[in-house]
N, C-alpha and C positions, 0 to 999 in steps of 0.2 A: 424245752418246755413248749415252744410253738408247735412242734410235731405232735406232742401229746394232746394239746388243745385241739388241733385239727382232727386228730384221730377221734376225739370225744365227739365233735360235731358230726363226723361222718357216721359213727355208730348211732348217734341219736336220731339222725336223719333216716337211716335204715330201719330203725325201730318204729318210727312214726309214719313211715311211708304208707300211702293208701293201698288198699287191696288191688291187685292187678286185675285187668279185664278178664283174664281167663278164669278167675276165681269167682266172677259174678254169676250166680245160679240162674239168672235171667238172660244171660248173653245170647242164647239160642233164639231169643225173640228178635234179634237184630237182623236175621236173615229174611229180607223182604220177599224172597221167592221160595223160601223153605216151606214145604208143605205142612210140616208140623206146626210152625209158627202161624202160618195162614189159617190152619184149622183151629187153632186156639183163638185167633181173632174173630173167627166166624162164630165160634161158641160164645164169646163175650158179647158180640153184636146181637146174637139172638136173645141173650139174657136181658140186655138193655132194652131191646125193642119190645120184649114182652112187658117190661115194666111201663114203657112209655105208651104202649097201646091201651093200658088200663086207665089211663088219664082221660077224663070225659072230653077235653077239647082237643086231644091229640089229632084225630082224624081231620078236624076242621082246620087246624093249623097246617097240617101236612098238605092238604088240598089247596090252601091259599098260597103256601110257598111254592108248590108245583105250578099253579097258575101264573104267578109272578115270574117265575123262571122261564116259562114257555111264552110269555106275552111278547109278541113281536112289536108292540108299541113302546117297550122299554127303551131307555136312552142307549144309543150306540156311543159309548164313551170314546171321545176322539184322542188320538195320539198325533198331534200336529207336528209335522216335519216339513218345513218350508212352506210350499204352496199345496201341499197334500195332507190328507188326513188318513192314517192308518187305523184299523179297528180289527179286534178279534172278537168273533161272534159265534155263540152256540145256541141252538134251539133244538126242537124235536126232530127236525130233518137233518141236523148237523150236530149230533151229540159231542163229537170230538172237536169241531169247530172250523170256522173259515177265517183265514187271515185275508183281509181285503183292504182296498185302497179306493179313495174318491178325492177329487180336488176340493180344496177348502172352500171355494166358491159354491161348488154343488152342495157341500155339507151344510153351508149356512142357509140354504133354501128350505131345509127341513125334510127334503126328500133326496138324499144323496144318491148319486148314480154309482153304485159300488161296482168294482171289478175284483173278482177273486184272484188273489196271488197264490194262495196255497190252501187246498182243501185237505184237511187232516184225515178225514174219514176215507177219502179216496186214496190217499197216500198209504194209510194204514192197511187198507185192503190190498193195494197192489205190492206192497213190500212185506206184507204178513208180519207187521210189527205193531206193538201196542203203543203208538206214538201219543204223547201228551204235550200240549203246548207249554213252553216255558219262557216265551218272549222273543224279542228280535232287537238287534242293533243296526241302524242304518247309517251309512257314511255320508256326513255332511260335507259341504254345504248343499249338494245337489240332492242327497237322499234317494238316490236311484238304485243303490246296490246295498243289500242287507245280508246280514248273518242271522239266521233263524236257530233258536234253541229248542231242541226237543228232548224228551227223556222217554225211556222205555218204562211204561207203567208207573209214571209219576216218581220215578227215582231221581236221584241228583241230576240236575240238568246237564245236558251235554249237546253239542252240535253234531250233526250227523248227516251224511249224504251230500250230493251235489246237484243242484238245480238252477235252472234259468227260466224266469218267466218273461216272455216277450210283452211289449206294451199293449198289444191288442190281441195276443194270442193266449193259449192255454198253457199252463205249466208243462215243461219237458223235463222230467225228473229221472235222474239215474238211480238204479237200484242201490241199496245200502250194502256195503260189504262188511263182513265180520272182522276183517283185517285192515288196519289203516293202510293207506297208499301214500307213499311219499310224494308221488306226482300229482296228488289231488290239490284243488285249491284250498286255501286256508290252512289250518293247523290239523295235525292228526290227533285223534282222541282214543280212548280206550274202546269205544264202540265202532266208530268208522270215522268219517271226516266231515268237515264243515259243509253245511247246506247253504249255498250261495244263491240269493234271489235277486234278480234284476227287476225292479219294481216298474221302471219305465225308462224311456230313452233319455240320455243326458241332455 
């Protein structure tokens, strides 16, 4: 009797199981680099933009939003780590962004003396990669060594590459490898390996 009951439950579960992913007619849109999917997205963007541009106040709203985004007077939101402040900053001159550091004392003056730790525009150009910032984790309590998370073209975040930034120098960044290296610092990933940043001397 118990076997018949279990068999009935199994058959019922199979009958009511959701459609598998491969049966989804829109599954092809999941390909973030698939030319067909990207072309479809561009077509939808054009349709949406055409509707928005017909609105009387759209041009004014867009101009105001762009001015706010590019305004160098906007607040550089602090990520306070010990006695230092980290900040990721984007503007017209740095569209991909700068990851930078200043002392907390300097930040509180209202005119921080920023020092660049990582220039994503320069890194993307040198490594020929579409790097997008995804954040960083710094090791306390000193907060002088950090793992930086980047992604290719805003895909799922991953850490990649190996880099050291000296306290008063410019970044010395190793090029990214398509294959993980077991001898590299940090852990290996599907793209390459962890990017290690030394923010300042211990």
